[in-house]
C-alpha positions in Angstrom: -113.6 -1.3 145.6 -115.2 1.7 143.9 -115.0 4.4 146.6 -112.7 5.2 149.5 -115.6 5.8 152.0 -115.5 7.6 155.3 -116.2 4.3 157.1 -113.1 2.7 155.5 -111.0 5.8 156.5 -112.2 5.6 160.1 -111.5 1.9 160.2 -107.9 2.5 159.0 -107.5 5.3 161.6 -108.7 3.0 164.3 -106.0 0.5 163.3 -103.3 3.1 163.3 -101.5 4.8 166.2 -101.6 8.5 165.0 -100.7 10.1 168.3 -101.6 13.7 169.2 -99.5 15.2 166.5 -101.2 13.1 163.8 -104.7 14.1 165.0 -103.6 17.7 165.1 -102.4 17.4 161.5 -105.7 16.1 160.4 -107.5 18.9 162.2 -105.3 21.6 160.8 -105.2 20.1 157.3 -109.0 20.2 156.9 -109.7 23.3 159.0 -111.9 21.4 161.5 -111.3 20.5 165.1 -112.7 17.0 164.9 -111.9 14.6 162.0 -115.2 12.8 162.5 -117.1 16.0 161.7 -115.0 16.5 158.6 -115.8 13.2 157.0 -119.5 14.1 157.0 -119.1 17.3 155.0 -117.2 18.6 152.0 -113.6 19.6 152.4 -112.8 23.3 152.2 -111.7 24.0 148.6 -113.7 21.1 147.2 -117.2 22.5 147.3 -117.4 22.7 143.5 -115.8 19.4 142.9 -118.1 16.4 142.2 -118.4 14.2 145.3 -116.9 11.1 143.5 -113.8 13.1 142.7 -113.1 14.3 146.2 -110.2 12.7 148.0 -110.4 12.6 151.9 -107.1 13.6 153.5 -105.3 10.8 155.3 -101.6 11.3 156.1 -99.3 8.8 154.4 -97.5 6.5 156.8 -93.7 6.2 157.0 -94.0 2.8 155.4 -96.0 4.2 152.5 -93.6 7.0 151.9 -90.6 4.6 152.0 -92.3 2.2 149.6 -92.9 5.0 147.1 -89.3 6.2 147.4 -88.0 2.7 146.9 -89.9 2.4 143.6 -88.4 5.8 142.5 -84.9 5.0 143.6 -82.2 5.9 141.1 -84.4 8.1 138.9 -83.4 11.7 138.2 -85.4 14.8 137.4 -88.5 16.5 138.5 -91.1 14.9 140.8 -94.7 16.0 140.9 -97.1 14.8 143.6 -100.8 15.1 142.5 -103.0 15.7 145.5 -100.0 16.3 147.8 -101.9 16.5 151.1 -99.6 17.6 153.9 -96.6 17.6 151.7 -94.5 14.7 153.2 -94.0 12.9 149.8 -92.6 16.1 148.3 -90.3 16.7 151.3 -88.9 13.2 151.1 -88.5 13.4 147.4 -86.3 16.5 147.8 -84.2 14.7 150.3 -83.8 11.8 147.9 -82.5 14.1 145.2 -85.5 15.0 143.1 -85.2 18.7 142.0 -87.6 20.3 141.7 -90.1 18.5 143.9 -93.6 20.0 143.5 -96.9 19.3 145.2 -100.3 20.2 143.7 -103.1 20.4 146.2 -106.5 22.0 145.9 -107.3 22.3 149.6 -105.8 25.7 150.9 -105.5 24.4 154.5 -103.3 21.5 153.3 -101.2 23.8 151.2 -100.5 26.0 154.3 -99.8 22.9 156.4 -97.3 21.7 153.7 -95.5 25.0 153.7 -95.3 24.9 157.5 -93.8 21.4 157.3 -91.2 22.6 154.7 -90.3 25.6 157.0 -90.1 23.3 160.0 -87.8 20.9 158.1 -85.5 23.8 157.0 -86.6 23.4 153.3 -88.6 26.5 152.9 -88.0 27.8 149.3 -86.4 24.5 148.2 -89.7 22.6 147.6 -92.9 24.0 146.0 -96.5 23.6 147.0 -99.1 25.0 144.7 -102.8 25.4 145.2 -104.0 24.1 141.8 -106.5 21.7 140.3 -104.6 18.6 139.3 -106.8 18.3 136.1 -105.3 21.6 134.9 -101.7 20.8 135.6 -99.5 20.4 132.5 -97.6 17.1 132.9 -95.8 17.0 129.5 -92.4 17.6 131.1 -92.8 15.5 134.2 -90.6 12.4 134.6 -91.8 11.2 138.0 -95.4 11.4 139.3 -96.8 10.2 142.6 -100.4 9.9 143.5 -102.3 9.0 146.7 -105.9 9.2 145.3 -109.2 7.4 145.5 -110.0 4.7 142.9 -112.8 6.8 141.3 -110.2 9.6 140.6 -107.5 7.2 139.4 -109.8 5.7 136.8 -110.2 9.1 135.2 -106.6 10.2 135.8 -105.3 7.4 133.6 -106.4 9.1 130.4 -104.7 12.4 131.4 -101.4 10.7 132.3 -101.3 8.6 129.1 -102.1 11.7 127.0 -99.5 14.0 128.6 -96.6 12.2 130.2 -93.4 11.4 128.2 -92.6 7.7 127.4 -89.8 7.6 130.0 -92.0 8.8 132.9 -92.7 6.7 135.9 -96.0 6.9 137.8 -96.2 5.6 141.4 -99.5 5.1 143.2 -99.8 4.6 146.9 -102.6 3.0 148.9 -104.7 2.2 145.7 -103.5 0.9 142.3 -104.7 2.3 139.0 -107.8 0.1 138.1 -107.0 -0.6 134.5 -103.2 -0.4 134.4 -100.6 -3.2 134.8 -97.8 -2.3 137.3 -94.2 -2.8 136.3 -93.2 -3.2 140.0 -94.8 -3.2 143.4 -93.5 -2.6 146.9 -95.0 -3.4 150.3 -98.2 -5.1 151.4 -101.7 -4.2 152.3 -102.5 -0.5 152.9 -98.8 0.4 152.7 -98.4 -1.1 149.2 -97.2 1.1 146.3 -97.4 0.4 142.5 -95.0 1.7 139.8 -96.1 2.1 136.2 -93.7 2.7 133.3 -95.5 4.9 130.8 -93.8 3.4 127.7 -94.9 -0.1 128.8 -98.3 1.1 129.8 -99.0 2.8 126.4 -97.9 -0.5 124.8 -100.4 -2.4 126.9 -103.2 0.0 126.1 -102.5 -0.1 122.4 -102.5 -3.9 122.6 -105.8 -4.0 124.4 -107.4 -1.6 121.9 -106.0 -3.7 119.0 -107.5 -6.8 120.6 -110.9 -5.1 121.1 -110.8 -3.8 117.5 -110.0 -7.3 116.2 -112.8 -8.8 118.2 -115.2 -6.1 116.9 -114.1 -6.9 113.3 -114.7 -10.6 113.9 -118.2 -9.8 115.1 -118.9 -7.6 112.1 -117.6 -10.4 109.7 -119.8 -13.0 111.4 -122.9 -10.7 111.1 -122.0 -10.1 107.4 -121.7 -13.9 106.8 -125.0 -14.5 108.6 -126.7 -11.8 106.5 -125.3 -13.3 103.3 -126.4 -16.7 104.3 -129.9 -15.5 105.0 -130.0 -13.8 101.6 -128.9 -16.9 99.8 -131.6 -19.0 101.5 -134.3 -16.4 100.4 -133.0 -16.4 96.8 -133.3 -20.2 96.7 
C-alpha cells in the first residue's frame, strides 16, 4: 500500500464506533465541522506540505495506544511522538513513566486539542506539545520515538531516524510499519498492530544490505570486465 487514502480512512471509520465525542475530536482537530469535507481538502497547517507527505488525522484507538506502550514497556528516558495528533500517545507515555514526553505536530488545531486534553487530564505543564515540522526536529538525544504516519512519509523518515537517533533508541510505529525496516518485535493484529525497531539492529541490517548490494555490483563489474577481456582476446586472434 503506497498511500493512506481518504477512502481507506472512511472505510476504517465506518468499521469503528467513534461515538459523539470521537466525531467532535475529529471536527475540532481539523477545524472543520464535517470530517467528510476535511478529507477532500488540505489540512490547516499543511498547505505548503507536498500532498504525498500529508498525514490525515485519525485518532488512535485504545488498542493501538496499548500495543505501542507494551512495546515500550520497561524503557526509561524521553519519549517523542512525531505527528502527535490529538496527543493521546504523549499523555499515556507520561503516565507510563516517560519524562519528558513530547509531541510534535504541525497542525495548530491539533496542538490546541492536545493541550486541552492535557489540561482535562490534570497534566497541564507536565507534558509538552510543540507546533513544529517533524523534519526539523533534532532527534540526536531521543531514546524512544513513536510514529503514526502514512507509508509515503515513513519511507522518507527512515533516513532521518537512522542518521540522528542513538544506537540504543527504539522506534515504535503504529497502524503502518516502516516499508524497508525489519521489526525486532510486533504487538497486536490488523489495524491495531504496532511494530518496534531497535536502531542498533536496524543499522546493522542496513549496512548488511548495502554490503550485499555493493558485492553484487562488484560481481557485475568483474563479469563485464571478463567479457571485455574475452572479446579483446578473440579480436587479437
